[in-house]
N, C-alpha and C positions, 0 to 999 in steps of 0.2 A: 528624267529626260524631258526637256521642254517640248511643248506642243508647237510645231512650226507650220505655218501656212504659206504655201508658195503663192506669192502675189500675182504671178503670171497666169496661174491656172485656178486660183481660189480653191485649191484642194490640198489636203495634207501632203506634205513633201517628206522625202527622206530626211532624217536629221542632218543638219549641216555639220561640217567638220569642226567649226568653231564652237566653243562653249561660251557661255556668258562671260567667263573670265578672259577669254581671248578677244573679246570685242571691245574696241576703244569707244566708249560711250561719251557723247558730248553732254553738255548741260541740259537738264530737262526743260522742255517747253511746256509751260503750264497756262491753263485758262480756267476761268470760273472754278475756283476752289482747288480741289485735289485732282482735276483731270490733267495729269501730266504725262507727256510722251517724251521719248528721247530717241535720238538718232545715233547710229554707230557704224563703224567700219571694222572689218577684220584685216588681218595681214594679207589676205589674197584679194582685197578690194571689194568684197561682197558687202552690201549695205543692209542695215537693220533698222527697224522701227519697233520700239517696245514701249510698254506702259510702266510707269514707276510703281504701280500697284501690283504688277505681276512680273517681277524681274526676270523670271525664267521663260517667259513667253514673248515671242516677237515674230514679226513678219520679216522675211529675208528674201532678197532677190539682187539682181545686178543694180549698180548705181543708176544706170539708164532707166531700168524698169521702175524703180522707186521714184526717180525724178519725174517720169511720165505720170505715175499715180498721183503724186503731189500736185503736179500741174493740172491734171484733170479735176481733182478735188477743188483746187483754187478757182477753176473756171466754172464751177457749179455742177459738175457731173454727179455729185452726191447730195445736192440740195434737197432732193426728194426724201432723203433719209432723216432730215432735220424736222 
């Protein structure tokens, strides 16, 4: 069973109905070597962000919630982690 983290609460969530096989993953986005992430959607419109190094592990939430997360990261909200 994959470890799933609910992006809205940053706490472990109940396993999503979709399995990794049910998620339509896009091409991996890679930076500096092997740091590759991929984005996906399932049939119900739920969004996923996963690492290519751990295919069975991903963050899942609504498209709107992950869009807000990505926008916050792009605007510098996570710069203190770098």
